[in-house]
C-alpha positions as CSV (number, residue, x, y, z in Angstrom):
1,M,-84.3,-58.5,101.1
2,N,-87.2,-60.4,99.5
3,L,-88.1,-62.8,102.3
4,A,-91.4,-63.6,104.1
5,E,-92.0,-61.6,107.3
6,L,-91.6,-64.7,109.5
7,D,-88.2,-65.3,107.9
8,Q,-87.1,-61.7,108.4
9,V,-88.1,-61.9,112.1
10,F,-86.2,-65.2,112.5
11,L,-83.0,-63.6,111.0
12,R,-83.3,-60.4,113.1
13,D,-83.6,-62.6,116.2
14,L,-80.5,-64.5,115.2
15,V,-78.5,-61.3,114.8
16,K,-79.8,-60.0,118.1
17,V,-78.7,-63.1,120.0
18,S,-75.3,-63.2,118.3
19,R,-74.6,-59.7,119.6
20,Q,-75.3,-60.6,123.2
21,K,-72.8,-61.9,125.7
22,L,-73.3,-65.7,126.0
23,H,-73.1,-67.6,129.2
24,H,-71.7,-71.2,129.3
25,V,-72.6,-73.7,132.0
26,K,-70.6,-77.0,132.4
27,W,-72.7,-79.8,133.9
28,V,-72.8,-83.6,133.9
29,D,-75.8,-85.3,132.2
30,R,-77.7,-88.2,133.9
31,D,-75.6,-90.7,131.9
32,G,-72.4,-89.2,133.2
33,T,-71.6,-87.3,130.0
34,A,-69.9,-83.9,130.4
35,R,-72.0,-81.2,128.8
36,V,-71.7,-77.5,128.1
37,T,-74.8,-75.5,127.5
38,T,-74.7,-72.0,126.1
39,F,-77.4,-69.4,127.0
40,S,-78.3,-65.9,125.9
41,Q,-78.3,-63.2,128.5
42,S,-82.0,-63.4,129.1
43,E,-81.9,-67.2,129.4
44,G,-78.9,-66.9,131.7
45,S,-80.9,-64.6,134.0
46,R,-83.8,-67.0,134.1
47,I,-81.5,-70.0,134.8
48,N,-79.9,-68.0,137.7
49,A,-83.3,-67.1,139.1
50,L,-84.5,-70.7,139.0
51,A,-81.3,-72.0,140.5
52,R,-81.4,-69.4,143.3
53,S,-85.0,-70.1,144.1
54,L,-84.2,-73.8,144.5
55,G,-81.0,-73.1,146.5
56,I,-78.7,-75.0,144.0
57,G,-76.1,-74.0,141.4
58,Q,-76.6,-73.8,137.6
59,P,-74.8,-77.2,137.0
60,E,-77.1,-79.0,139.4
61,L,-80.2,-77.3,138.0
62,M,-79.2,-78.6,134.5
63,R,-78.5,-82.1,135.9
64,Q,-81.9,-82.2,137.5
65,A,-83.6,-80.7,134.4
66,A,-82.2,-83.6,132.4
67,H,-84.5,-85.9,134.4
68,L,-87.7,-84.0,133.4
69,P,-89.9,-86.1,131.2
70,V,-90.3,-84.9,127.6
71,A,-93.6,-83.2,127.0
72,K,-96.0,-85.2,124.9
73,P,-97.4,-83.4,121.9
74,A,-101.1,-82.6,122.1
75,E,-103.3,-85.1,120.4
76,R,-104.9,-83.9,117.2
77,P,-108.6,-84.5,116.7
78,P,-109.3,-87.4,114.3
79,E,-109.5,-86.4,110.7
80,V,-112.8,-87.0,109.0
Protein backbone atom coordinates (compact mmCIF):
# COMPACT_ATOMS: atom_id res chain seq x y z
CA MET A 1 0.00 0.00 0.00
CA ASN A 2 1.36 3.40 -0.94
CA LEU A 3 0.31 5.42 2.09
CA ALA A 4 2.13 7.69 4.49
CA GLU A 5 3.42 5.97 7.65
CA LEU A 6 0.90 7.83 9.86
CA ASP A 7 -1.96 6.63 7.66
CA GLN A 8 -0.71 3.04 7.84
CA VAL A 9 -0.51 3.23 11.66
CA PHE A 10 -4.05 4.64 11.74
CA LEU A 11 -5.38 1.79 9.58
CA ARG A 12 -3.51 -0.88 11.60
CA ASP A 13 -5.02 0.51 14.80
CA LEU A 14 -8.52 0.40 13.29
CA VAL A 15 -8.07 -3.24 12.31
CA LYS A 16 -6.68 -4.09 15.75
CA VAL A 17 -9.65 -2.51 17.54
CA SER A 18 -12.15 -4.14 15.19
CA ARG A 19 -10.78 -7.56 16.17
CA GLN A 20 -11.28 -6.94 19.88
CA LYS A 21 -14.36 -7.76 21.89
CA LEU A 22 -16.30 -4.55 22.41
CA HIS A 23 -18.06 -3.56 25.63
CA HIS A 24 -21.29 -1.55 25.65
CA VAL A 25 -22.47 0.60 28.54
CA LYS A 26 -26.03 1.94 28.64
CA TRP A 27 -26.35 5.16 30.61
CA VAL A 28 -28.52 8.28 30.87
CA ASP A 29 -27.02 11.63 29.85
CA ARG A 30 -27.45 14.73 32.00
CA ASP A 31 -30.34 15.89 29.79
CA GLY A 32 -32.14 12.56 30.30
CA THR A 33 -31.20 11.09 26.91
CA ALA A 34 -30.50 7.36 26.90
CA ARG A 35 -27.02 6.66 25.55
CA VAL A 36 -24.96 3.60 24.68
CA THR A 37 -21.19 3.95 24.62
CA THR A 38 -18.96 1.30 23.08
CA PHE A 39 -15.47 0.68 24.45
CA SER A 40 -12.53 -1.42 23.35
CA GLN A 41 -11.20 -4.01 25.79
CA SER A 42 -8.48 -1.72 27.11
CA GLU A 43 -10.90 1.20 27.53
CA GLY A 44 -13.39 -1.12 29.26
CA SER A 45 -10.73 -2.21 31.73
CA ARG A 46 -9.91 1.39 32.53
CA ILE A 47 -13.60 2.31 32.91
CA ASN A 48 -14.05 -0.66 35.28
CA ALA A 49 -11.04 0.40 37.36
CA LEU A 50 -12.27 4.01 37.59
CA ALA A 51 -15.79 2.98 38.55
CA ARG A 52 -14.50 0.50 41.13
CA SER A 53 -12.18 3.10 42.69
CA LEU A 54 -15.14 5.49 43.07
CA GLY A 55 -17.46 2.76 44.34
CA ILE A 56 -20.02 3.28 41.55
CA GLY A 57 -21.12 1.41 38.44
CA GLN A 58 -20.17 2.13 34.85
CA PRO A 59 -23.49 3.84 33.97
CA GLU A 60 -23.11 6.22 36.93
CA LEU A 61 -19.49 6.91 36.02
CA MET A 62 -20.55 7.89 32.49
CA ARG A 63 -23.37 10.07 33.84
CA GLN A 64 -20.96 11.90 36.12
CA ALA A 65 -18.38 12.19 33.34
CA ALA A 66 -20.97 14.01 31.21
CA HIS A 67 -20.78 16.85 33.74
CA LEU A 68 -17.01 17.33 33.37
CA PRO A 69 -16.20 20.63 31.67
CA VAL A 70 -14.70 20.50 28.20
CA ALA A 71 -10.96 21.16 28.24
CA LYS A 72 -10.06 24.47 26.68
CA PRO A 73 -7.43 24.35 23.94
CA ALA A 74 -4.04 25.76 24.88
CA GLU A 75 -3.57 29.32 23.78
CA ARG A 76 -1.19 29.83 20.92
CA PRO A 77 1.42 32.55 21.18
CA PRO A 78 0.55 35.64 19.13
CA GLU A 79 1.79 35.48 15.57
CA VAL A 80 4.29 38.11 14.53
